[in-house]
N, C-alpha and C positions, 0 to 999 in steps of 0.2 A: 363523590368520594369525601367522606367527612374528615375532620381534622385529625382524629385519633388514627384513622386508617392511613392518612398521609404520613404521619409521624412514624408509624410502624414501617411503612414502605421505605422511608428515608433511612431508618435503622438497618433494614435488610440490604438496601443499596450500599451502605457504608460497610456492612459485614462482607458483602461480595467484593468490594474494592480492596479491603484490607486482607480478607482471606485469600482472594485470588493473587494479590501481590505477594503475600507471604509464601504461598505455594510456589509461585514463579521464582522467588528469591531462594527458597530452599533447594529447588531443582538446579538452578544455574550455579549455586555455590556447593552443590552436592552435600547438602546438609551442613554447610559451614566449613567444609574442607577446602573449598576453593575461594580465594579472595577475588572479587571482581571490582576493578577500579575504573572509574570514569576519568579518562585522562585527556590532555591536550598537549601537542608538541608542535614546534615550528618546522615547516618544510624548507627545502633549499630556496624556494621562491618567497620565503618569509610569510607564507600563508599559514594559518592555523589548521592543524589536522586533529580531528576528534577520533577517539577510539575507546573501546573497552578492553582492559587488560585482565586476562584470567591467569591467576597465579595459583598453582596447585599447592596443597599442604606439604610442608617440608622442603619446599624449594627456596634456597637461599644462595647468597654469593658463594658460600662454601660448598653448596650442593646444587649446582646449576642443573637445569633440565632442558631437553630439546624444546625448540620454539617453532611456532607456526604463525604466519601472517594470514589472516582470513579476510577476504575482500568480497563485498556484496556486488550485485549487478546494478544496472541502470535503474533509476527511480526507486531504489531500495535504500536501506540504511544498515548500519552496523548490526542492529538487532536481528536483521533478516538472516544473519549467519549464526544465530544462536544454536541451531541444531549441531552444526559442525563444531562450534566453539565449545559447547558443553561437553560433547563426547570426546573431543581432543583433550580438554582440560582434565576430565575424569581419568584419562589414561596417562596423566603426568606431563602433558605438554603445556608450556607457557603459550598462551594464545593472545595475539594482538588482532582484535576484530575492529577494523577501521571504517570510518565514513569516507567514501571517495570524495574527491574535490567537488564542491558544489552540492553535496548531499548531506543530509542530517545536520550535524553541528560543524562540519568542516567548511572552510571559507570557499566561496565560488571563485571562478566559474567552473561548471562541470566540464569534464574532459581535459582540464589543464594538468600540466606537470605529469604527463604519462598516466592519466586517470588516477593520480594520487600514488601510483606505484613506485615512482622514483625514490621516495623517501621512507616508505614504510619498512622495507627490509633494513635500510640503514639504521632507522631508529631501533628496531628490534635488536640489532647487533650491538647497540650501546648499553643494553641491559645486562648487568653483571650476573643476573640469575639465569641467563640463557647459555646453553652449551653451543658455542659458535660453530662447532663441527657437525651439528645436527639440527639444521633449520629447514623447515618446509614452507612452501607457499601454496595457499589454496584460494581459488577465486571462482566465483560463479558468474557466468555470462561475461559482462564487461569487466567484472572483477578478475576474471581470468586474463583479460588483456593487461590489466594492471600488474598481475603476477608475472606475465611475460616481460613487460617493461622492467620490472624489478630484477628479473633474472638477467636481462641484457645489460643493465647498468652495473650490476654487481655479480659477474658470472661465477665467481668463486665463493660467494657469500651464502650459498644455500646448497642443499643436497637433493631436494625432492620437490615436485610440483604436482598438485591436483588441479586439473582444468575441468570444472564442472559446467556443462552446457556452454563450453567456450571453445576457443581456437587460437591459432597463431596466424600471423600474416593477414589480419583483417583490419581495415581502417588505419593502415600505416603501422600496425604493430609488427615487430620483428618476425620474419618468417621462421617457422619451425623446421628443423632438420632432424636426422636420426640421432644427433648428438646435442641439440639445443631445443628447448631447455633440458636440463639434466633430469633424468628419472621422472617421467611424466605418466601419471595415471589420468586417462581421459574418460570422464563420465559424460556420455552423450546419449540422451534418452531416445527410445524408439519412435517417439512422436514429437521430437523437438521442432518447434516452429521456425527455428533459424538455421536449419540444416543447409539451405542454399547459401546464405550469407557466410556461415562459419566454415563449411567444408566443401561447398560446391555441389551438393546433392539435392535434387528436388525432393526426393523421398528420404526422410531421416535415416531409416534403417539401411539405406544404400550408401551411406558415407564410407562404408568399408570398401567400396569399389572405386572411390575417387583417387586420382593421382596424388592429390594434396595429402590425403591421409596415408597413402602407401609410402610416399616420400618421408613423411614424418615418422613412420614406423620402420623405415629402412627395409622395405620389402617390395617386390614386384607383384606379389599375389594379393588377393583380397585379404584385408585384415581380419583376423579371427577374434571374435569377442571372447574375452577371458584368458587369452593366451599371453604369456609373458614373452616379450621381445627384448633383445639386447641384454645388457648386463647392469645390474644394480651397482656392482663394484666399480665399473667403468663409467657410470653415470649415463648410460645409453638405454636404460630400461624403459619399456613402453608397455602399457596394458590398456585395452579398451573395455569399458563397462557400458552396458546398454540397459539401464533400468526401464521398466515398462511404464513410462509416464511421460509427461510433457515438460517443457523447458522450465517453467517456474516451480514445478513440483519436485525437482531434483533436490533442492535445499529444504524440502518439507516432506521427505519420505525416508523411511527406515532403510530402504534399499540404497538410495543415493548416498545418504550419510554413512551407511555401512561400507559402501565402496571406498569412500574417502578415508575412513578410519583404517580399513584394511591396507590401503596403499601406504599410508604414513607408517603403519606398524611394520610393513615390509621394508621400507626404505630409510627410516630414521631409527637410531639406536637410543635407548634410554627410557622409553615409554613403558607403561604397565601393560601386561598381557591380558587385558580384559576382552572377552570375546566380542566380535563385531555385532552379534545379535543382542548383546546386553546394552540397550539404549533407554534413556530416560528423558531425553530432551523434549519430547512431545508433551510431557506433563507441565513443562514451563509454558508452552503455548496454551494449554488448557487454563493455566493460572491467569495468564494475561487476558485471555478471552473472558474468563469469569469476571475479572476486574473491569473489563470493557462493558460487559452487560450491567455491572453495578453502576457505572457512571451514567449509562443511558437510562437506567431505571430511575436514578436520582432526579432526572429532569422533570418527570411528570408530577410526582407528589410535591416537589419543591415549587413548581409552577402553580399548583393548586393552592398551596399554603399562602404564597405571595398574593394570589388573586383574592384571598380572603382578608388581606390587610386593608386598612382604611385608605391608604394611598392608591392601591390598584383596584379597589372594589368596583369602581365605576366602569372598568373595562371587562368586568365579569358579567357578561350578558349572554342571553340565549340567542341562538341563530334565528334569523328572520324566517318567515314562511318560505317553504321550498317553491321555487319557480324554475326548476331545472328542466332540461329536455327529458322526455319520457318515451316509452315504447320503442319503435324501430329507430327513431331519431337518436335515442340514447346510445344504441349500439353503433350507429354511424359516428357519433362523437367519440365513443370509446376506441373504435378502430383508428380514427384519425389521431387520437392521443397516443396510441401505441405506435403507429407507423410513421408519423411525421419525423421523429428523431432519427430514424435510420438513414434516409438519403442525406439529411443535413449532416449527420455524423460522417458519412463517407466524403461529403464535400469538405468538411472542416479538416479532417485528417490529411487531406491532400496538401494542406498548407504546412505540414509539419517540417518539411525540409526547407521551406521558403521563408519561414519566420526568422526575423532577426531580433534577438532579445534586446529589451530596452530597460532603462531604470524603472519605468512605470510598470511594464509587464515583462519581468525578467525570467520567467519560467515558461519555456516553450510549450511543454505539455499542458500546463495550466492554462496558457493562453488559447490553445486549440480548444480545450474544453469550454473555456469562456466564450469563444466565438460560436461554438456549437450551441451552447445554452442560450445565448442572446438571440441567435437566429431562430431557434425553436420557439423562444418566447415571443418574438415579433410575429412569426407566422400564426402561432396559437392565438395571440391577442387580436390580430386582424380577423381571423375566422370567428372568434368569440364575439367581437363587435358586430360583424355581419349577421351572425345568428340572432343576437339581441335586437338589432334594428329591424331586420326583416321578419322575424318570427315572434320573439318573446316579448317585445315591447307591446304588441297587440294584446297580450295577456296581462297587461298592466304591471309587468315586472320592471323593477328598477335595480340600480346597482346596490341598493340596500339589501335586496334579496340574495345578492351574491357575496355579501360580507365585505364589500368594498367601501360603501358609504353608510351613513346613519340615516334612518327614516326621517324625512322632513328637515334634515340638518346638513346633508351633503357630507363632505369630508370634515372630520373633526380632528384637527391637527393636535390638540391637546391629548386626545385618546390615542392617536397614532404615536405621539411622542412617548406616552406611558407604555405603549406596547413595545416600542423599541427598548425602553429602559428595562422592562420586565425581561425581555429576551437577553439583554446584556447581562443582567444579574445572574440569570440561570446559566448562561454560557461561562461566565467567570467562575461560578461555583463548580461547574463541571471541570473547568481547566485547573482549578486549585487541587482537585482530587488527583489529577494527573501529575501535577508538580509534587504532591505528597508521595505518590508511588515512585516517581523518578528519584527523589531525594532519599527516601527511606529504603526502597527495594532495588534501586537501579534498574527499573523496568519501565516500559510504557504499556499502552493498551494495544493488543494486536492478536490476529489470527491469520496465519499464512501471509498473503500479500496485503491484507488490509491492516492498517496501523493508524493509531491516533497518537501523535508524538508532540512533545513540547515544542514551542517555537522559540527561536532565538530573537534578539531584537531586530535583526535584519528580516527574519521571517515575518515579524509583526508589521514592519514597514511594507513588505510585499503584500501581506494580507489586506492592508488598507486599500491598496491599489485595485485588487480584484473584488473587494467586498461589494461595491455598488453594482457592477454588472451582474454578479450572482444574486444580489437582492432583487434586482429587476426580474430575473428569471423566476425566482421562487414566489414573488408576488403574482406573476402571471399564472404560474402553475397552480397556485392556491386558488386563484379565481376560477380557473377551469374546473378543478376538482370539486370545489365546494359551491360553485355557482352554476356551472353548466351540467356537471355530471353527478351531482349529489342525488343519491337514491332515496326513494320514499315519497309518498304523497300525503298520507294522513298524519305522519309523525316521523321522527328520526329512526333510522335503523339502530340496532344495538351498536355500541362503539366498536366492538371487535369485528362486526361484519363490515362496517364502513371502512375501518382500517385495512381489512383484508382486500376489499375491492380496490382501494387506492394503491395498495402495494402492487396488486396485479396490473393495474393500469400503468404504473410507473416502471415496472421491471420487465414486462413481457417483451418489449422491443429488444432488450439485450439478451433475453433467452433465445429469441429468434436469431439474432445476429450470431451468437456464439454457437448455436446448434448448426446453423447453415455453414458456418465457418469450419467447425471441427469435425463434422461427420465425414467429409472427404478424407481428412487427415487420419482419423481412426479407421477408415476403410482401407488404408494402405496407400493413400495418395498424398496430396498436399493440402494445406489450408485453402479454402475457397478463394481468398485474396491473400496470397503470400506476402505481398508488399505491405499489408496491414498487420503483420505478425505482432508487432509491438502493441498495437491497439487492441488486439484480441486479449492480450494479457492485461492491459490497463483496464479493460472493461470488466474484469473479474471484480474489481473494487466497486463497480456501479451497483452490484446487487445489495451489499450491505448499506451503501450510501443511500440508495433510493428507498430501501426499506425504512431506514431511519427517517428520511424525509417524509414519507407517507404517514408514519406514526405520529411524528411531531406536528405536522400540518393538520392532520385530522383531529388530534387531541385538543390542540389549542383553538381550532375553529369552533369546536363544540363547547369549549369553556368560555370563549370570548365573543362568539357570534361573528367574528371578523377574521380576515386572512392575515392580519399584520403581525401578531406575536409569533405565529408559526413560521411565517415567511422570513421575518427578521432573525429568528433563532436558527432556522435552517441555513440562512445565508452565513451567519457567523460561524456556526459549527462546521459546515461543509467546506467553507473557504479555509478555515483553520486546518481541517484534516488534509485537504489537497495541498495547500501551500507548504505545510510542515513536512509532507511526505514526498514532495517532488524535487527534482533537480533544479538548481538555479544556474542559468546560463550566462547571465550578464555579469561582467567583471566589475563589481562595485569597488 
């Protein structure tokens, strides 16, 4: 890639970042008609709560509007509610989309203070632009529990509730009755992974038969989907919606968001009568996804330009001669690379409930992923060394052929240091584009459950704790991909072919895991491992993450001839993505 082409690609990347961010901004503000404020307020426990406040055009102290608190689920953030928030705000509702405790920009620990629900309704009621007689609560998954807590703490301070993929009476949350909470629209998908936890039904569609749901709806018969139970005027209204999707797709589907809009329009007064089918929120997701692609595109030409500078030119080297495994042995190595992560993953997630967060490793989900990654790396490294010693050393292969050392020079710490510095500069440049989008457009980079968010100072401290273990993992994975499994004998494969092969090697394990897990559920049964429901959802993020990893690792190996720049950049980027997007469980 020559200098001119690099510069053009950087311009295209910046256009995508700015254009995608502008599109997202125009959608979430409805063309400038809705003001979106990034706010902070103090909770009753003196912790700081982060939120986005959506204020429709024309709403003032003299002209207050109905208000809604929108709360995301576990290991998500306030932006995950953008579909609900945008559509509510377009219909004239003031929306407070909050970060739960220990999530996003809100202070840790997670789960504290009623999942953050104790104070959100109280804060919304302090806003003089809100009609205090028409307030709703909407929460997805664990956010629904926060909504139930809010309703219990302030039983007369709201009029209506939407529980999306959620429940009452779970994990100490107040039990629901035919009269509490007031006027509930329950959106519970046909393939919800948490039906047993939430409503006591092994098969999601059969929650209608459970005593818990019947009691909540005030009936002794099976609950009918779409039927209005009770009275809106008396506050006892109930309605069950069952969108044809899974738990995390309810907040990312026109059907689920439409259900929530319909319920609020039925139970709150003062909103605009815009049809439920009239939705634009998904264009905001398209915008943030375009910006995300722009940030990722920026990495490659920027790296190439930096490698052409005088300072970094010495690490701009061609890969050594290929001394990888070939023939049937390659397929054995590929199968092991694909399969090793799966049993290790099952072992690691068994520690989810046993972990105790610490100041060093304060995010339990991140810690489990770290344990898994390091264990996979250790097993892979042992097998790699055995292969090298038993088979490949006889072919006069050295670690220089794997991109680990330099021919006749061993480890070159100056070049390794420059590789780290190059990765750091690229990562900082990518991060600065995110800060730009955050400040100018009040957006981050995301699509569905995958998000790249800015870090707080606390996040950065946490990032440093996890960085070294993840760097170890990416160094080993880079060695395996480009040392043992590198394809081609007489010359390198085209870049796109090598990238595609490495993507397949890294994501196939998770395709297998998800397919085997969800096929029984979609067949009318349950997840293959119901106890791992959370991890099936967490794993959706592995597909974009490992695609990014394969692209970066392959590109920079081909440009530098060594594993270091790609491994260091992957460690920085992926640790940042995971830490900024995960819940923090330790009470700093």
